[in-house]
VOKOL-230203 format. One line per 2 residues: number of its first residue (from 1); their letters; for each residue x, y, z of N, C-alpha, C, CB. Coordinates in steps of 0.05 Angstrom, whole numbers, plus 5000, padded with zeros to 4 digits. Each point is the difference from the previous one (the first is absolute). Glycine has a CB too. Layout:
<recs>
NUM> a> X Y Z X Y Z X Y Z X Y Z; ...
</recs>
This chain:
<recs>
1> ms> 1870 5174 4283 4992 4992 5026 4986 4972 5000 4996 5048 5011; 5006 4939 5012 4988 4972 5001 4972 5002 5008 5044 4980 5011
3> gd> 4944 4998 4992 4972 4998 5006 4995 5007 5031 4995 4966 4963; 5029 5038 5051 4997 5010 5028 4996 5031 5003 5029 4961 5012
5> ti> 4974 5052 4966 4997 5030 5000 4982 5009 4979 5045 5004 5018; 4946 5021 4984 4984 5013 4981 5006 5029 5001 4964 4966 5003
7> sl> 5039 5046 4972 5008 5029 4998 4974 5016 4994 5047 4988 4983; 4952 5035 5028 4979 5018 4996 5010 5028 4996 4971 4971 5027
9> al> 5024 5039 4949 5008 5029 4995 4976 5018 5009 5031 4987 4958; 4976 5032 5060 4980 5018 5012 4997 5025 4985 5010 4982 5043
11> tp> 5012 5028 4947 5001 5025 4984 5023 4996 4979 4983 5031 5040; 5020 4986 4941 5021 4995 4980 5028 5000 5014 4970 5022 4964
13> ve> 5034 4988 5059 5026 5000 5013 5003 4983 5024 5003 5045 4984; 4975 4942 5026 5000 4986 5025 4991 4970 4995 4989 5045 5026
15> ql> 5025 4938 4986 4995 4973 4997 5007 4984 5026 5009 5007 4949; 4973 4975 5058 5005 4984 5024 4999 4970 4991 4978 5036 5032
17> iw> 5039 4948 4982 4998 4972 4996 4988 4989 5026 5039 4998 4966; 4941 4984 5028 4985 4988 5022 5006 4970 5003 4964 5035 4993
19> sn> 5040 4955 5030 5003 4971 5004 4973 4988 4993 5037 5005 5036; 4964 4974 4950 4974 4988 4993 4998 4972 5013 4998 5025 4955
21> ln> 5011 4975 5071 4999 4975 5014 4974 5001 5019 5053 4994 4997; 4934 4983 5008 4978 4998 5018 5004 4974 5017 4969 5025 4968
23> pa> 5053 4976 5048 5007 4975 5015 4979 4991 5020 5046 5012 4995; 4954 4963 5012 4983 4988 5019 5007 5012 5027 4995 4958 4972
25> ty> 5030 5045 5033 5009 5012 5025 5024 5019 4994 4986 4958 5027; 5017 5063 4989 5021 5020 4997 5022 4995 5019 4966 5031 4985
27> sg> 5059 4967 5005 5023 4994 5017 5003 5023 5020 5022 4974 4963; 4979 5018 5063 5004 5018 5023 4974 5012 5010 5043 5010 4982
29> ct> 4936 4983 5008 4973 5009 5009 4987 4981 5018 4996 5025 4957; 4988 4985 5063 4989 4983 5021 4970 5000 5003 5041 5007 5022
31> vd> 4945 5010 4964 4970 5001 5003 4988 4977 4983 5000 5050 5007; 4979 4937 5004 4988 4978 4987 5021 4980 4990 4963 5029 4986
33> sg> 5055 4962 5030 5021 4980 4994 5017 5010 4975 4971 4961 5018; 5035 5065 4980 5016 5011 4979 4984 5006 4973 5038 4974 5022
35> qk> 4937 5022 4978 4984 5007 4976 4996 5029 4997 4977 4958 5003; 5027 5057 5020 4999 5030 4999 5020 5011 5018 4952 5000 4990
37> ct> 5054 5026 5006 5021 5013 5015 4991 5025 5015 5031 4981 4967; 4982 5023 5057 4997 5027 5011 5014 5022 4981 4997 4979 5049
39> la> 4998 5047 4956 5012 5020 4984 5031 4998 5000 4961 5028 5010; 5050 4969 5015 5029 4998 5001 5011 4976 4985 4999 5023 5043
41> ea> 4986 4954 4961 5009 4975 4985 4998 5005 4969 4983 4971 5039; 4997 5042 4953 4994 5006 4972 5024 5016 4989 4949 5001 5008
43> es> 5059 5019 5006 5023 5016 4992 5026 4984 4999 4976 5040 5019; 5028 4944 5002 5023 4982 4998 5000 4980 4978 5004 5006 5046
45> yc> 4973 4983 4949 4998 4979 4978 5006 5012 4973 4965 4975 5027; 5026 5049 4968 5007 5013 4975 5029 5008 4997 4954 5015 4998
47> en> 5058 4996 5023 5028 5007 5001 5019 4976 4996 4986 5038 5030; 5005 4938 4979 5017 4976 4998 4992 4983 4976 5007 4999 5051
49> ld> 4974 5010 4932 4991 4984 4977 5024 4998 4981 4952 5014 5005; 5053 4961 4985 5020 4994 4981 4989 4992 4972 5029 4987 5039
51> ve> 4964 5033 4945 4988 4994 4975 5012 5018 4979 4958 4984 5023; 5054 5005 4956 5011 5015 4978 5023 5019 5004 4957 4995 4985
53> gl> 5054 5000 5042 5022 5017 5008 4991 5031 5006 5032 4968 4972; 4943 5036 5031 4991 5026 5004 4998 5009 5029 4977 4994 4957
55> aw> 5023 5031 5049 4994 5010 5027 4971 5004 5003 5045 5023 5002; 4944 4963 5018 4970 5000 5002 4991 5016 5027 4997 4952 4974
57> rl> 4981 5058 5026 4988 5015 5023 4970 4996 5001 5037 5034 4998; 4951 4974 5023 4972 5000 5002 4988 5025 4986 5003 4972 5043
59> pn> 4977 5027 4939 4992 5025 4987 4984 5017 5018 5000 4977 4956; 5001 5048 5039 4982 5020 5015 4972 4999 4992 5038 5029 5006
61> ah> 4944 4985 5007 4973 5000 4995 4993 5010 4973 4993 5003 5046; 5020 5018 4946 4996 5012 4974 5007 4979 4976 5011 5048 5021
63> em> 5011 4938 4983 5008 4981 4980 4980 4978 4999 5048 5012 5007; 4942 4976 5016 4982 4979 5001 4973 5007 4989 5025 4984 5039
65> qi> 4966 5040 4964 4975 5008 4990 4998 5000 4970 4995 5027 5041; 5029 4976 4946 5001 4999 4972 4991 4973 4988 5037 5033 5004
67> lv> 4969 4946 5012 4994 4973 4991 4970 4993 5000 5045 4986 5017; 4939 5028 4998 4973 4994 5002 4983 5005 4974 5007 5009 5047
69> ny> 4978 4972 4943 4986 5004 4976 4970 5000 5010 5036 4978 4968; 4953 5047 5035 4973 5006 5010 4980 4993 4980 5017 5035 5029
71> gi> 4988 4956 4948 4979 4997 4980 4994 4970 4993 5014 5044 4983; 4997 4937 5035 4994 4972 4993 4985 4987 5024 5042 4996 4969
73> tp> 4946 4981 5025 4988 4983 5020 5000 4971 4988 4970 5040 5018; 5032 4940 4997 5002 4999 5030 5030 5007 5009 4961 4965 5002
75> ap> 5042 5035 5023 5026 5004 5014 5018 4978 4992 4979 5024 5038; 5048 4981 4961 5013 5024 5011 5000 5022 4979 5029 4972 5030
77> li> 4970 5053 4980 4999 5024 4983 5029 5007 4992 4957 5018 5023; 5053 4969 4957 5029 5000 4995 5003 5000 4968 5012 4975 5045
79> fs> 5008 5037 4945 5003 5000 4972 5011 4972 4993 5008 5050 4997; 4987 4942 4977 5006 4972 4989 5031 4996 5002 4959 5001 4967
81> gf> 5049 4977 5041 5029 4992 5003 5011 5001 5027 5005 5017 4958; 4982 4997 5061 5010 5001 5027 4991 4977 5017 5002 5048 4996
83> ni> 5015 4939 5019 4993 4976 5015 4993 5011 5028 5032 4967 4973; 4946 5047 5029 4990 5011 5024 4973 4987 5006 5024 5043 4993
85> ss> 4969 4950 5032 4976 4987 5007 4979 5020 5013 5027 4955 5006; 4950 5035 4999 4980 5018 5012 5004 4999 5030 4966 4991 4962
87> di> 5051 5027 5046 5011 5002 5028 5011 5027 5006 5010 4953 4998; 4998 5052 5025 5013 5027 5009 5029 4996 4997 4964 5014 5033
89> yw> 5049 5007 4956 5029 5000 4995 5011 5026 5012 4995 4972 4957; 5027 5025 5056 5013 5022 5014 5012 5021 4980 5010 4968 5039
91> ts> 4991 5057 4970 5016 5021 4988 5021 5009 5023 4959 5015 4967; 5061 5000 5025 5019 5009 5017 4991 5024 5015 5033 4980 4972
93> tq> 4944 5032 5021 4992 5025 5012 4987 4992 5027 4993 5024 4955; 5014 4993 5067 4991 4994 5026 5000 5023 5019 5016 4957 4991
95> ga> 4965 5040 5030 4999 5020 5022 5013 4989 5024 4958 5020 4982; 5031 4987 5041 5012 4992 5025 4994 4972 5005 4997 5045 5018
97> ss> 4978 4946 4981 4995 4971 5006 4986 4985 4976 4995 5013 5049; 4999 5000 4929 4988 4989 4978 5016 5006 4975 4955 5004 5023
99> gf> 5042 4977 4958 5011 5004 4973 4977 5001 4980 5043 4977 5013; 4964 5031 4962 4981 4999 4980 5002 4975 4983 5001 5047 5000
101> ai> 4976 4941 4992 5001 4976 4984 4978 5003 4979 5018 4972 5039; 4985 5013 4940 4981 5000 4978 4984 4973 5000 5031 5031 4975
103> df> 4943 4971 5025 4983 4977 4999 4991 4995 4972 4984 5008 5047; 5028 4972 4940 4993 4994 4971 4974 4987 4998 5047 4996 4990
105> td> 4939 4999 5031 4973 4990 4997 4981 5021 4990 5010 4968 5037; 4993 5057 4974 4983 5022 4992 5014 5025 4991 4969 4981 5031
107> ga> 5058 5019 4968 5015 5023 4992 5005 5022 5021 4982 4990 4957; 5008 5005 5068 5004 5020 5019 5028 5001 5012 4953 4996 5009
109> tv> 5054 5029 4998 5025 5006 5015 4993 5002 5029 5021 5025 4961; 4988 4959 5056 4991 4996 5027 5023 5004 5020 4963 4968 4983
111> th> 5032 5040 5042 5020 4999 5021 4999 4973 5014 4995 5051 5005; 5029 4939 5003 5003 4973 5008 5020 5000 5022 4989 4981 4956
113> lv> 5007 5007 5068 5017 5000 5023 5027 4987 4992 4959 4996 5032; 5064 5017 4975 5025 4991 4990 5008 4971 5007 5013 5047 5005
115> ds> 4973 4944 5017 5008 4972 5011 4979 4980 4987 5021 5018 5048; 4960 4990 4938 4980 4982 4987 5013 4989 4973 4960 5026 5021
117> ga> 5025 4956 4969 5012 4986 4975 4988 5009 4975 5009 4961 5025; 5009 5040 4955 4992 5005 4971 5018 4989 4983 4980 5040 5011
119> kv> 5011 4956 4963 5019 4989 4979 5021 5019 4990 4964 4970 4987; 5054 5021 4996 5022 5019 4993 5006 4999 4969 5020 4995 5046
121> vc> 4983 5026 4940 5012 5003 4975 5023 5019 5000 4956 4989 4980; 5066 5005 5008 5024 5017 5001 5003 5015 4974 5023 4968 5032
123> vs> 4993 5054 4970 5004 5017 4976 5030 5008 5000 4951 5019 5000; 5058 4985 4975 5029 5008 4996 4999 5026 4981 5019 4950 5007
125> gg> 4997 5070 5001 5000 5025 4986 4997 5024 5019 4981 4976 4960; 5026 5046 5028 4997 5026 5017 4973 5005 5009 5036 5019 4976
127> si> 4961 4992 5047 4975 5004 5013 4984 5021 4984 5020 4989 5046; 4955 5006 4950 4982 5019 4987 4980 5012 5021 5004 4973 4956
129> da> 5000 5052 5047 4984 5013 5022 4977 5013 4988 5039 5008 5027; 4944 5006 4990 4976 5014 4991 5007 5024 4982 4977 4986 5043
131> as> 5003 5024 4944 5004 5023 4981 5007 5025 5016 4967 4979 4965; 5046 5038 5021 5004 5029 5010 4979 5018 4985 5052 4993 5009
133> fk> 4943 5028 5005 4980 5019 4989 5010 5028 4997 4964 4972 5020; 5025 5044 4963 5005 5028 4999 4974 5016 4994 5047 4988 4984
135> ei> 4951 5035 5028 4978 5016 4995 5005 5017 4975 4989 5001 5048; 4990 5002 4935 5002 5016 4976 4995 5028 5007 4985 4964 4971
137> qc> 5036 5054 5028 4998 5026 5011 4977 5018 4990 5047 4996 5005; 4948 5001 4970 4979 5018 4988 4973 4989 5005 5031 5015 4966
139> rp> 4968 4959 5045 4974 4987 5005 5001 4987 5025 4991 4993 4955; 5007 5022 5067 5004 4988 5027 4981 4978 5010 5019 5043 5009
141> el> 4958 4955 4976 4981 4979 5008 5011 4973 4986 4958 5035 5005; 5061 4966 4979 5010 4975 4986 5026 4991 5010 4976 5013 4960
143> ts> 5030 4960 5041 5024 4988 5008 5007 4980 4979 4990 5007 5048; 5037 4991 4946 5010 4980 4980 5016 4978 5014 5002 5036 4964
145> sl> 4999 4940 5025 5015 4979 5015 5012 4983 4977 4967 4999 5044; 5043 4977 4967 5013 4979 4982 4983 4995 4975 5020 4979 5041
147> yn> 4993 5017 4936 4987 4995 4976 4985 5024 4988 4998 4955 5015; 5007 5069 4996 4986 5025 4991 4971 4999 5005 5034 5006 4966
149> li> 4957 4980 5054 4971 5002 5008 4997 5026 5013 4995 4950 5007; 4981 5062 4987 4992 5025 5012 4977 4993 5017 5015 5028 4961
151> wl> 4985 4984 5065 4981 4992 5019 4983 5026 5008 5032 4961 5015; 4943 5035 4987 4980 5022 5007 4983 4991 5024 4998 5017 4951
153> rl> 5002 4996 5071 4985 4992 5022 4973 5015 4998 5043 4990 5028; 4935 4994 4975 4973 5013 5002 4992 5008 5029 4987 4973 4959
155> dt> 4997 5046 5042 4994 5012 5026 4984 4983 5019 5002 5042 4977; 4980 4940 5013 4983 4986 5017 5003 4969 4996 4970 5040 5000
157> aq> 5027 4946 5023 4999 4971 4999 4975 4990 4985 5026 4999 5045; 4977 4978 4943 4976 4991 4983 5000 4970 5000 5001 5040 4970
159> tw> 4976 4949 5021 4999 4970 4995 5016 4993 4977 4955 4998 5019; 5050 4977 4976 5017 4992 4979 4989 5008 4971 5014 4962 5031
161> qd> 4960 5032 4968 4986 5006 4973 5002 5031 4994 4965 4959 5006; 5029 5056 5015 5001 5030 4997 5030 5008 4994 4959 5007 5033
163> al> 5060 4980 4978 5028 5007 4996 5006 4995 4971 5012 4989 5048; 4982 4988 4942 5004 4996 4971 4988 5021 4982 5001 4953 5012
165> sa> 4974 5054 4992 4986 5021 4985 5013 5026 5003 4958 4976 5006; 5050 5031 5020 5011 5026 5005 5027 5005 4984 4977 5000 5046
167> ce> 5039 4980 4953 5026 5002 4987 4996 5001 4971 5022 4975 5037; 4961 5007 4953 4995 4998 4969 4988 5027 4990 4992 4947 5003
169> ns> 4993 5066 5015 4985 5024 4990 5015 5026 5009 4953 4976 5002; 5068 5021 5010 5016 5024 5008 5011 5015 4976 5012 4977 5044
171> te> 4986 5050 4958 5012 5017 4979 5021 5018 5013 4956 4999 4972; 5053 4993 5052 5022 5016 5013 5022 5006 4982 4990 4980 5042
173> en> 5021 5045 4959 5021 5009 4981 4993 4998 4972 5032 4987 5032; 4941 5014 4961 4991 4999 4974 5010 4974 4985 4999 5050 5000
175> ht> 5003 4929 5017 5009 4973 4993 4980 4980 5003 5043 5013 5011; 4951 4970 4969 4979 4981 5003 5009 4971 5000 4971 5032 4979
177> fw> 5054 4963 5028 5011 4973 5000 5006 4990 5027 5019 5009 4957; 4965 4999 5063 5003 4991 5027 4986 4973 5004 5004 5048 5016
179> rl> 5006 4936 5002 4988 4973 5006 5008 4992 5029 5002 4985 4950; 4983 4997 5060 5006 4990 5026 5023 4979 4997 4952 5008 5018
181> pn> 5071 4995 4997 5021 4981 4996 4994 4973 5008 5029 5036 5006; 4983 4945 4978 4999 4971 5009 5018 4996 5024 4990 4984 4953
183> in> 5009 4993 5058 5013 4994 5027 5030 5000 4995 4960 4972 5017; 5051 5018 4960 5027 5000 4995 5012 5031 4998 4992 4953 4976
185> el> 4992 5064 5012 5008 5028 4999 4997 5013 5027 4986 5002 4953; 4992 4991 5061 4996 5015 5027 5022 4991 5021 4948 5002 4991
187> qv> 5061 4975 5007 5019 4991 5020 5028 5014 5000 4976 4957 4997; 5028 5058 4980 5025 5014 5000 5001 5023 5018 5006 4986 4956
189> il> 4969 5022 5054 4997 5022 5020 5015 4991 5025 4954 5016 4981; 5044 4957 5026 5010 4991 5027 5030 5000 5001 4959 4970 5005
191> nd> 5051 5034 5019 5028 5000 5007 5005 4984 5025 5005 5045 4979; 5006 4932 5019 5002 4983 5023 5019 5009 5023 4989 4964 4968
193> re> 5025 5058 5027 5016 5012 5019 4987 5023 5015 5037 4987 4971; 4938 5019 5023 4985 5021 5014 4975 4987 5013 5016 5035 4967
195> ns> 4973 4980 5054 4977 4991 5013 4982 5022 5008 5026 4962 5014; 4949 5035 4983 4979 5019 5010 5006 5029 4989 4994 4971 5042
197> pa> 5006 5036 4933 4993 4982 4978 5026 4984 4988 4960 5033 4989; 5034 4944 5001 5021 4983 4987 5004 5009 4972 4988 4962 5029
199> st> 5020 5063 4967 5004 5012 4974 5015 5026 5003 4959 4979 4983; 5054 5028 4995 5014 5027 4998 4986 5018 4980 5043 4978 5013
201> mp> 4934 5014 4980 4984 5017 4980 4994 5027 5013 4978 4958 4979; 5027 5064 5010 4992 5025 5012 4969 5003 5006 5041 5020 4976
203> gi> 4952 4988 5047 4973 5005 5006 4983 4975 5007 5005 5040 4971; 5008 4935 5029 4983 4976 5008 4997 4999 5029 5017 4975 4961
205> av> 4961 5014 5047 4993 4996 5029 4997 4972 5006 4977 5042 5002; 5018 4951 5024 4993 4974 5008 4973 4993 4990 5030 5003 5038
207> et> 4966 4981 4943 4975 4996 4987 4999 4974 4985 4995 5048 4998; 4982 4944 4992 4996 4978 4982 4993 5011 4972 4986 4969 5038
209> iw> 5025 5019 4940 4998 5012 4973 4992 4977 4981 5035 5038 5010; 4944 4969 4975 4989 4980 4980 5020 4994 4977 4953 5017 5011
211> ss> 5047 4960 4978 5010 4993 4975 4976 4991 4983 5045 4988 5018; 4961 5011 4955 4979 4990 4982 4997 4970 4998 5009 5039 4976
213> tt> 5007 4947 5039 5004 4971 4996 4979 4985 5018 5052 5005 4989; 4930 4981 4998 4980 4983 5014 5014 4976 5011 4963 5015 4969
215> dv> 5028 4976 5054 5009 4975 5012 4988 4977 4984 5004 5021 5046; 5011 4964 4942 4989 4977 4982 4988 4979 5015 5034 5008 4967
217> ld> 4972 4990 5060 4989 4981 5018 4972 5009 5012 5048 4985 5009; 4946 5041 4988 4975 5011 5009 4996 5026 4986 5003 4978 5045
219> nt> 4980 5021 4934 4997 5024 4984 4985 5022 5013 5003 4972 4962; 4987 5026 5062 4988 5021 5015 5021 5016 5014 4960 4972 5004
221> ka> 5067 5020 4994 5022 5014 5014 5020 5011 4978 4995 4968 5043; 5020 5051 4965 5022 5010 4983 5025 5004 5017 4967 5022 4969
223> fm> 5056 4977 5021 5025 5003 5015 5004 5030 5005 5021 4957 4979; 4991 5048 5044 5008 5026 5011 5027 4999 5013 4953 5010 5007
225> id> 5059 5012 4999 5024 5002 5015 4992 5014 5027 5030 5001 4958; 4986 4993 5064 4994 5013 5024 5028 5012 5007 4960 4968 5015
227> tt> 5040 5059 4985 5024 5014 5005 5009 5002 5030 4987 5025 4959; 4996 4964 5059 5008 4998 5027 5024 4984 5004 4954 5006 5012
229> dg> 5048 4970 4975 5022 4982 5002 5010 4988 4974 4982 4991 5044; 5006 5015 4933 5007 4992 4974 4989 4974 4993 5039 5025 5004
231> ti> 4938 4966 5009 4988 4974 4993 4982 5004 4975 5002 4984 5049; 4993 4993 4937 4983 5000 4978 4980 4977 5003 5036 5020 4971
233> ys> 4938 4988 5025 4979 4980 5004 4974 5009 4985 5021 4986 5046; 4960 4997 4953 4975 5008 4986 4978 5009 5020 5012 4967 4962
235> ad> 4970 5049 5029 4978 5010 5017 4975 5001 4983 5032 5026 5029; 4945 4975 4985 4974 5003 4987 4999 5025 4982 4979 4976 5038
237> kt> 5012 5022 4938 4999 5022 4983 4981 5022 5007 5013 4970 4967; 4968 5024 5053 4981 5021 5008 5012 5019 5021 4963 4968 4991
239> gt> 5060 5025 5020 5012 5017 5020 5014 5024 4988 5006 4961 5029; 4999 5059 4986 5012 5024 4989 5031 5003 5007 4955 5020 5004
241> kt> 5061 4985 4976 5029 5001 5003 5010 5026 4986 5004 4947 5002; 5021 5059 5005 5013 5022 4985 5004 4994 4971 5023 5013 5041
243> vy> 4976 5007 4942 5003 4995 4971 5023 5015 4989 4952 4991 4997; 5066 4996 4990 5021 5013 4984 4994 4990 4971 5036 5002 5039
245> cv> 4964 5018 4943 4997 4994 4970 5030 5000 4990 4951 5022 4993; 5054 4965 4986 5026 4997 4988 4999 5005 4970 5011 4968 5036
247> sd> 5010 5043 4952 5002 5002 4971 5029 4994 4992 4962 5035 4997; 5042 4953 4980 5028 4997 4991 5005 5016 4974 5000 4953 5020
249> ip> 4986 5068 4977 5004 5020 4978 5021 5019 5007 4953 4996 4986; 5071 5004 5002 5021 5017 5009 4997 5030 4997 5026 4962 4989
251> el> 4955 5046 4996 4996 5030 4997 4996 5014 5026 4980 4993 4955; 5008 4992 5064 4995 5012 5026 5026 5006 5017 4957 4976 4998
253> ln> 5065 5014 4994 5025 5004 5014 5012 5027 4992 5007 4951 5002; 4982 5060 4976 5015 5024 4989 4986 5025 5011 5013 4976 4957
255> cp> 5004 5044 5052 4988 5025 5009 5006 5021 4978 5006 4989 5049; 4976 5029 4949 5002 5022 4978 5028 5016 5006 4945 5006 4994
257> e> 5066 5001 4985 5026 5016 5003 4993 5030 5004 5026 4967 4971
</recs>
C-alpha cells in the first residue's frame, strides 16, 4: 500500500484498509468552502475516491470507534500512523435527521445533523458490524459475545469507583476473574442498526453503562455508553450508572453434562 492508505487488522480474520488522506478540501463537498462535508456529500466522496484501485465507502460507527485511542493525550485521540486531526468525522450510521460522528478531540461518539459539516475518512473492505450474543443456557444470568467475552449484569447502579470494586470483588459463579470492561470492550455491546436500546444483548435496557476507561482529558470522568442511541461519552465518576462485569475466562462458557 502507498502512503495514501493504512491497513488495520481488527481480528485474525478481519482487515480494513483506511484512506490516509487529510485533504485541505474534499471534492464535491460544500461546507466551509469544501473543508467539510454533509453526510450525503461524505458518502459520495468515499464512493468516488480513486486510490489504489479499491472500492471505498464511509465507515459505520462501530468501525470508526475502533480507531479511537482513549489512552493518549493531547488530542487527536487516534492510534499512531493515522492522518486524522482533532475534529469531528462522519460515520455512515444515521437516523431520520441526524447521523453519528466521532469527535477525535475527546473520543466521544455524537449525533450530528446530516446537513452540518464534518471531516471524512474512507474505508475499504467488508463491513464489520456489532457483536452477536448468546445466552449460556445453564447460567441464565450470563451472556457471551464476540471474542468469548462473558458479561454479568449487576443488580444496582453504582458510582464508577464502586463499580470497579464490585466487579473485581465479585465471586459470581464461584469465579474471581471479573472486571469492569474497558471502553473498547464495552462498545461491542452497541449495535448501530438498533435503537432504544441500541443493542441486541439479551436483557439490556435503555441505560448508561460504565467502562473502566478514565477520560485522559479530565480524570474526574470516565467513559460510558448510552444505549438510548449508541453514543459514547465521558461522565463524572461520582454519578451512578448501570454496571456490567466482564470476564474472558472460557470455562464459564461450558455447561455441565
